[in-house]
Structures are given as structure tokens and as C-alpha cells.
ZAMARGU-4260 file (C-alpha; in steps of 0.2 Angstrom, whole numbers, plus 5000, padded with zeros to 4 digits):
<rodrens>
0) 5001/5000/5000 | 5008/5018/4996 | 5009/5030/5008 | 5001/5046/5009 | 5008/5062/5000
5) 5011/5069/5018 | 5019/5056/5023 | 5029/5054/5007 | 5033/5072/5007 | 5040/5070/5027
10) 5052/5055/5020 | 5059/5067/5007 | 5063/5081/5018 | 5073/5070/5030 | 5083/5064/5017
15) 5096/5074/5010 | 5095/5083/4994 | 5094/5074/4978 | 5108/5088/4971 | 5117/5100/4981
20) 5130/5113/4972 | 5141/5124/4985 | 5151/5138/4982 | 5153/5133/4963 | 5165/5143/4954
25) 5169/5140/4936 | 5178/5151/4923 | 5183/5151/4905 | 5198/5160/4902 | 5194/5179/4908
30) 5177/5174/4910 | 5167/5169/4925 | 5153/5160/4921 | 5150/5155/4939 | 5155/5164/4956
35) 5151/5156/4972 | 5134/5149/4966 | 5126/5138/4977 | 5109/5126/4974 | 5098/5111/4983
40) 5086/5101/4974 | 5074/5090/4986 | 5067/5075/4979 | 5049/5077/4976 | 5055/5095/4972
45) 5052/5105/4955 | 5064/5118/4955 | 5066/5132/4943 | 5082/5138/4937 | 5081/5155/4927
50) 5091/5170/4921 | 5096/5178/4905 | 5105/5172/4891 | 5123/5171/4897 | 5118/5169/4918
55) 5128/5154/4919 | 5111/5141/4917 | 5120/5129/4905 | 5137/5131/4914 | 5128/5125/4931
60) 5119/5111/4922 | 5134/5104/4915 | 5142/5103/4932 | 5128/5096/4939 | 5130/5083/4927
65) 5149/5078/4926 | 5152/5087/4911 | 5162/5100/4919 | 5172/5101/4934 | 5171/5113/4944
70) 5187/5126/4949 | 5181/5127/4965 | 5167/5121/4976 | 5158/5104/4978 | 5144/5093/4970
75) 5134/5081/4982 | 5121/5071/4973 | 5110/5060/4986 | 5122/5065/4999 | 5137/5059/4992
80) 5153/5068/4984 | 5153/5065/4964 | 5173/5068/4966 | 5172/5049/4967 | 5161/5047/4951
85) 5174/5044/4937 | 5164/5038/4921 | 5148/5043/4914 | 5137/5029/4919 | 5140/5032/4937
90) 5134/5052/4933 | 5119/5045/4922 | 5113/5034/4936 | 5109/5048/4946 | 5105/5063/4934
95) 5101/5066/4918 | 5097/5081/4907 | 5083/5082/4894 | 5089/5095/4882 | 5080/5107/4870
100) 5089/5097/4855 | 5083/5078/4855 | 5097/5064/4859 | 5087/5050/4852 | 5092/5040/4837
105) 5080/5039/4824 | 5085/5022/4817 | 5081/5013/4832 | 5063/5010/4842 | 5058/5017/4857
110) 5061/5002/4867 | 5081/5003/4861 | 5081/5020/4863 | 5075/5018/4881 | 5088/5004/4886
115) 5103/5010/4873 | 5120/5004/4879 | 5112/4994/4895 | 5116/4975/4888 | 5129/4973/4898
120) 5140/4965/4886 | 5129/4949/4884 | 5116/4946/4870 | 5101/4956/4868 | 5084/4948/4876
125) 5073/4956/4863 | 5056/4951/4869 | 5061/4956/4888 | 5068/4973/4883 | 5052/4976/4877
130) 5044/4972/4890 | 5053/4979/4902 | 5050/4994/4891 | 5031/4994/4891 | 5031/4990/4911
135) 5040/5005/4914 | 5029/5018/4902 | 5014/5010/4910 | 5022/5014/4928 | 5027/5031/4922
140) 5009/5034/4913 | 5017/5038/4897 | 5007/5031/4881 | 5020/5026/4868 | 5022/5011/4856
145) 5040/5002/4861 | 5040/4996/4844 | 5039/5012/4836 | 5056/5021/4827 | 5059/5034/4836
150) 5064/5044/4818 | 5042/5044/4816 | 5038/5052/4834 | 5033/5069/4836 | 5045/5081/4848
155) 5033/5078/4862 | 5035/5058/4860 | 5054/5060/4860 | 5055/5070/4875 | 5045/5056/4883
160) 5058/5042/4877 | 5074/5053/4884 | 5064/5055/4902 | 5059/5038/4901 | 5077/5032/4897
165) 5085/5042/4912 | 5071/5034/4925 | 5075/5016/4916 | 5093/5020/4922 | 5088/5023/4941
170) 5090/5043/4940 | 5080/5053/4951 | 5087/5071/4949 | 5080/5077/4932 | 5086/5092/4922
175) 5074/5099/4912 | 5082/5111/4900 | 5068/5123/4891 | 5056/5106/4889 | 5041/5116/4880
180) 5052/5127/4868 | 5045/5115/4854 | 5031/5110/4862 | 5011/5115/4856 | 5001/5122/4870
185) 4990/5105/4873 | 5008/5095/4874 | 5013/5109/4886 | 5000/5104/4896 | 5001/5086/4896
190) 5021/5089/4900 | 5014/5098/4916 | 5005/5083/4922 | 5019/5071/4920 | 5030/5083/4930
195) 5019/5082/4942 | 5017/5065/4943 | 5035/5063/4943 | 5037/5075/4959 | 5025/5064/4968
200) 5034/5050/4967 | 5050/5056/4973 | 5059/5063/4957 | 5069/5079/4961 | 5067/5092/4945
205) 5076/5106/4938 | 5068/5116/4927 | 5076/5129/4917 | 5063/5141/4906 | 5061/5158/4899
210) 5041/5157/4899 | 5040/5164/4918 | 5021/5160/4917 | 5027/5140/4918 | 5037/5143/4933
215) 5023/5149/4944 | 5011/5135/4936 | 5023/5121/4939 | 5039/5124/4951 | 5039/5126/4970
220) 5055/5136/4972 | 5064/5147/4961 | 5085/5152/4960 | 5088/5167/4948 | 5105/5167/4941
225) 5113/5184/4935 | 5130/5186/4927 | 5136/5171/4935 | 5129/5173/4952 | 5115/5167/4962
230) 5105/5182/4967 | 5090/5174/4976 | 5083/5156/4979 | 5064/5158/4986 | 5048/5149/4985
235) 5039/5153/4970 | 5024/5159/4980 | 5034/5170/4988 | 5040/5181/4975 | 5029/5190/4963
240) 5031/5192/4942 | 5038/5209/4948 | 5051/5204/4958 | 5058/5189/4950 | 5060/5199/4932
245) 5069/5212/4943 | 5083/5200/4950 | 5085/5193/4933 | 5087/5208/4923 | 5094/5219/4937
250) 5089/5238/4939 | 5073/5246/4932 | 5061/5234/4922 | 5047/5239/4910 | 5035/5226/4905
255) 5026/5226/4887 | 5009/5231/4891 | 4993/5223/4881 | 4984/5236/4868 | 4977/5252/4874
260) 4970/5255/4855 | 4962/5246/4844 | 4964/5254/4828 | 4949/5259/4819 | 4941/5242/4811
265) 4927/5254/4801 | 4941/5260/4792 | 4949/5251/4776 | 4959/5236/4779 | 4976/5239/4777
270) 4978/5218/4775 | 4964/5209/4767 | 4963/5190/4767 | 4949/5183/4757 | 4944/5165/4754
275) 4964/5159/4756 | 4966/5142/4753 | 4985/5135/4751 | 4994/5118/4752 | 5009/5117/4762
280) 5021/5107/4775 | 5018/5116/4789 | 4999/5113/4787 | 4983/5115/4774 | 4972/5132/4775
285) 4954/5131/4769 | 4943/5146/4763 | 4951/5158/4777 | 4946/5176/4777 | 4951/5191/4788
290) 4957/5209/4789 | 4970/5219/4796 | 4967/5236/4799 | 4979/5250/4802 | 4986/5249/4822
295) 4980/5233/4824 | 4989/5219/4830 | 4980/5202/4825 | 4986/5185/4832 | 4982/5168/4823
300) 4982/5156/4836 | 4985/5136/4831 | 4993/5121/4836 | 5005/5114/4828 | 5001/5109/4809
305) 4984/5120/4810 | 4989/5131/4795 | 4990/5145/4804 | 5010/5146/4800 | 5006/5143/4781
310) 4993/5159/4780 | 5007/5169/4787 | 5019/5163/4774 | 5006/5165/4759 | 5004/5183/4767
315) 5024/5186/4763 | 5025/5180/4748 | 5032/5163/4752 | 5021/5149/4747 | 5009/5150/4733
320) 4990/5148/4737 | 4978/5139/4727 | 4962/5149/4729 | 4957/5167/4736 | 4965/5184/4736
325) 4978/5194/4748 | 4977/5213/4746 | 4989/5227/4755 | 4980/5244/4755 | 4968/5238/4741
330) 4980/5232/4727 | 4982/5213/4726 | 4998/5204/4729 | 5004/5190/4716 | 5003/5173/4724
335) 5019/5166/4729 | 5030/5181/4724 | 5039/5188/4739 | 5046/5203/4727 | 5025/5208/4726
340) 5025/5207/4746 | 5039/5218/4748 | 5034/5230/4735 | 5018/5234/4746 | 5028/5236/4763
345) 5026/5217/4769 | 5040/5213/4780 | 5042/5196/4789 | 5049/5190/4805 | 5050/5170/4803
350) 5050/5156/4819 | 5068/5149/4813 | 5080/5163/4814 | 5095/5153/4809 | 5088/5144/4792
355) 5079/5161/4787 | 5082/5176/4796 | 5100/5182/4795 | 5114/5179/4786 | 5127/5172/4800
360) 5143/5177/4794 | 5138/5196/4790 | 5140/5207/4803 | 5126/5216/4813 | 5123/5234/4802
365) 5125/5224/4785 | 5110/5209/4791 | 5100/5226/4798 | 5102/5236/4781 | 5100/5219/4769
370) 5081/5225/4763 | 5086/5244/4760 | 5103/5243/4751 | 5094/5247/4735 | 5088/5263/4744
375) 5104/5267/4751 | 5114/5264/4737 | 5118/5279/4723 | 5122/5274/4706 | 5124/5256/4712
380) 5137/5262/4724 | 5137/5259/4745 | 5145/5271/4757 | 5150/5263/4774 | 5143/5281/4781
385) 5127/5276/4773 | 5124/5259/4780 | 5131/5265/4798 | 5118/5280/4798 | 5104/5268/4795
390) 5108/5253/4806 | 5113/5264/4822 | 5095/5270/4827 | 5089/5251/4824 | 5103/5242/4835
395) 5099/5257/4849 | 5080/5255/4849 | 5083/5234/4849 | 5096/5237/4861 | 5106/5224/4851
400) 5121/5218/4863 | 5137/5217/4854 | 5156/5219/4853 | 5152/5232/4837 | 5141/5233/4822
405) 5153/5224/4812 | 5152/5207/4822 | 5146/5193/4813 | 5129/5187/4819 | 5133/5171/4822
410) 5143/5175/4838 | 5127/5184/4847 | 5117/5178/4860 | 5102/5169/4855 | 5092/5185/4860
415) 5102/5198/4851 | 5100/5187/4835 | 5081/5187/4836 | 5083/5206/4839 | 5092/5208/4825
420) 5080/5199/4814 | 5064/5210/4821 | 5077/5224/4815 | 5081/5221/4799 | 5062/5219/4796
425) 5058/5236/4803 | 5072/5244/4793 | 5061/5245/4778 | 5047/5254/4787 | 5035/5240/4784
430) 5015/5244/4782 | 5012/5226/4784 | 5021/5217/4799 | 5022/5197/4797 | 5028/5191/4816
435) 5029/5171/4820 | 5035/5168/4838 | 5047/5181/4840 | 5052/5176/4856 | 5054/5158/4856
440) 5072/5154/4864 | 5075/5173/4872 | 5077/5178/4888 | 5064/5190/4897 | 5072/5206/4895
445) 5076/5202/4876 | 5057/5194/4876 | 5049/5212/4882 | 5061/5222/4872 | 5057/5213/4856
450) 5039/5213/4862 | 5037/5232/4865 | 5044/5238/4849 | 5030/5228/4839 | 5018/5234/4850
455) 5027/5251/4848 | 5025/5248/4829 | 5007/5244/4829 | 5003/5261/4839 | 5012/5270/4823
460) 5000/5263/4812 | 5007/5246/4805 | 4996/5232/4805 | 5003/5218/4813 | 5000/5199/4810
465) 5007/5189/4824 | 5006/5168/4823 | 5010/5162/4840 | 5003/5150/4852 | 5013/5157/4866
470) 4999/5168/4879 | 5015/5180/4884 | 5016/5184/4865 | 4998/5185/4862 | 4996/5200/4876
475) 5001/5213/4863 | 4987/5207/4852 | 4969/5218/4848 | 4963/5202/4842 | 4964/5185/4843
480) 4960/5173/4828 | 4960/5154/4832 | 4963/5142/4818 | 4961/5122/4817 | 4963/5110/4805
485) 4964/5124/4791 | 4952/5137/4795 | 4948/5152/4806 | 4936/5142/4821 | 4933/5158/4834
490) 4937/5176/4836 | 4942/5184/4853 | 4940/5202/4854 | 4943/5208/4873 | 4959/5205/4880
495) 4969/5197/4892 | 4966/5180/4883 | 4961/5165/4892 | 4973/5150/4889 | 4960/5137/4892
500) 4948/5146/4879 | 4961/5146/4865 | 4967/5129/4868 | 4950/5121/4867 | 4946/5130/4852
505) 4961/5125/4846 | 4959/5106/4850 | 4940/5108/4844 | 4931/5108/4860 | 4923/5121/4871
510) 4928/5126/4888 | 4916/5130/4901 | 4916/5148/4909
</rodrens>
């Protein structure tokens, strides 16, 4: 008979922490990555680790998982010093990290991935291996076919395999590094259920996320790092949003607010989409119609594959549509022609900044001014002074941190790379701005800067179409359209937006008030 939650909690509290870092220092050359950092995570606790990009989170994770040895300080796992752990297998029996990028092997089955390299040198008993995998998944409430190839799994299912692999080894200290970064909203809710289940069964979880609303929903305790130093550790319930953000960024912090003005829906539409149908690997859309007026930010909310991204790409001229029309200020755009969209003042911020957002080997200045080179040149000649004059105000407005305007964008942090992508779109002074998940993978201060600039453009008259399933990004929208299976199924006109209502509409069911 299982013990009560109260009895289990008392037992866990009497035991040593699953992980303890005490006075940890770590440097790389002249860079002090960690400075006297201490952290403790107990069994049955979900402990958040937050901070801006470069705060030291990744270095601390590497130290806690045995990938880096601290210059000074100690690491204990389950009350035992880790100096004696001389091989990776010994570390993996105690701690595991599920990273943003999946580590499963696509050509192997679910069962094979879970028990990878665990035959002990003997022959593999395949029937027994599959049975053990099924029992493990059933025990933790994970619903997967153990015979399915990992290459056929969704992002969410691959994440389950990695968690199951860690639990099968015996690790009861689990680090989740940005676990929701590639998950759609419904999958995030299921992840939270799994985290709660593991926590109730005594697993210690270190939860790393840029999404602060997740911290308040799923975590018990939070530790904030800034510039390699621990700023605060406190129960989540005792640290409100303002204090948490201030601890992360330091100084005065101003949060991008929701919309004040809603534009004039009675005026002529700046962007008009009529009866749009499009087929795409990102999802199909069927007979989609909506308008975005001057000074509006219209959100398209849909689960992955809903067709919302396909609609945005069609407006930007990136893919051809099979039916319907797209117009800007009453002028119809040519389908599948980026040049037609650009000529009418349409700018585009992609979700995947690495593949479509910037030229990595070009400097900040060159990337920011790429869309306006023709405007800056005279008789085909570009002057460096004109490029500097055009790029500097954009870099200052977005607070892009670099060693100089010539620094290659590939060398910048993720948040600053994203600022360059947004800045490049703004350099053309667009009349219509198409933005897809603009703050994925950036820290809280960069997120606020990006959302603030987008919202300011809306207030100045730009028509903004924002595609996102992140409720925090959608707060700057004046209206939200929910897209399901390629069709607009609901329109919300009064912020703030309710997550349960949005997910319910996107999943095809209504949520009671």
C-alpha cells in the first residue's frame, strides 16, 4: 500500500537533497561563468532555474551532470560527493538532462532508445527488452508504442523517450532544459501533468525556462542567476512577477503592456485575406478570410500543423496559394512572389531565425540593412557611412548587444540574434508586419524589448499579424483568431486572452466558463 502524500513529503524532507551545489566557481579564460553559486534540489521538488542568456545556467547544468569540473566548490548527489564518479555511467545513474535538442536515435525503436547501451555486453533479449520498456512506460503513465521507430515520433514523444530512459537507469534527479520550447500548447499541458506525477513519486526536477508563467504554474522553488552569480532562491509563491524579473535583469524593468488602442475597424483594411486556400508542409488552410486594420495586431493562434503559419507564409509571398486573394491597401499581391509582398511594404519575421532570419557570417550592420540596400545606394554604390546611419538607430532601439556593428551575427547570443531579425524587418518601415513566434528561446528582458518594439510599431500604424501559441506573446494583440485544421474557428476581441479558451477552441472543444 502506497504512503500518503504527507508521509512521502516528510520522508523526502528527512533525506539529503537529490542534488547540492555548494560555492561553485567556474571560469573559461577571462570569463567568470559561475561565481560562488550554491543550489539545492530535494526529492519531490520542482525547482526552477532562471536567468537571462549568459547568466550561467548552462554552465551550472554541465557541472551538475559531470560534463564540467568546477574550479572551486563541491557537488553532492543524494548526499554523496561526486569526486569519486569517474565514469559517465555512474553520473547517469544519478542525474539526467533532457535538452532542447532531442538526443534519441531515429533509426532505433522506442524500446531500444530507452535501454540503449544497457545489455552489459551480453546478448540482447529482445522480447524481455520490449516487455521492460512497456512496464516502465505504463508505470509512469507514458503512452507510447515501444516498437515504433524514434524517427517517426513527434517532438513531445521523443521527449517522453528521453525522460523514460533517465528513469529506467535509476536517475531520480532530472534536469529539464527549456522543455516546452518546441511543444504546442496542448503538449505543454501534458508535460506539466508528467512533471507533477514524477514530483509526487519523489523525483527531483530542475526546471529551466524563459517562460515565467510556467514557473508559477509548475515549480515550487526558484533560483535566479545573473552574470554568473546567484541572486535569490525563494519559494515561487513568495516571489511575485515584478520581483522575479527585477532579480533576473537588475535595475528598472518595464514590461511591454497589452494594447490600449485597437485601431479603427471601420476604416479600410490595410491587409485583407479573402477565401485563402493553401497547401503546405506546415499545414493546409481552407477558405480563410480576415482583415488587419491600421494600428491593429491580430494574433493567429493554432496548434502545430493547424495552417496558421502557412497563412502567414502565403501573405509574405513565400508559398503559392491555390485559391483566394491577398491585398495590401486595396492592391492585390501576386501569389508566391516575395517581391510583390515587399513592394507593398510587407515585412516578415520567421520563427527559425537560423534558417531564414539572417546571414550568419555578415555583421550586425549588414544584416540590419539588407532589405534597404537599394534605397541606400546611389548609382549602385554603397557608402559605409550611409549603412551606419541607417543601422545605428535600429540597433539602439532594440538594444542589440554586440562588440561592434561589424561583429558577425552568428557570434551573438540567441536573444540578440532575434533582435537583429526583427530589426531587419523594421528597417524597411513596413506597412504590414508578419511575425511568427518572435520570442522563442530568448530571455525575459529580450522578450520584453522585442514585444515592446512590435507593439510600438502597431501604435504608429503598422498592421501586425502575429502567429503564436505563446499566451505571453499574444498579450500585445488587439484581436486573436483561432485556427484549427486550416480554418478560422473562433475570434476573440477582448483581452486578456484565456489559455483554456484558446486551447479548447484549437483542439475542437468548448471550455466552460
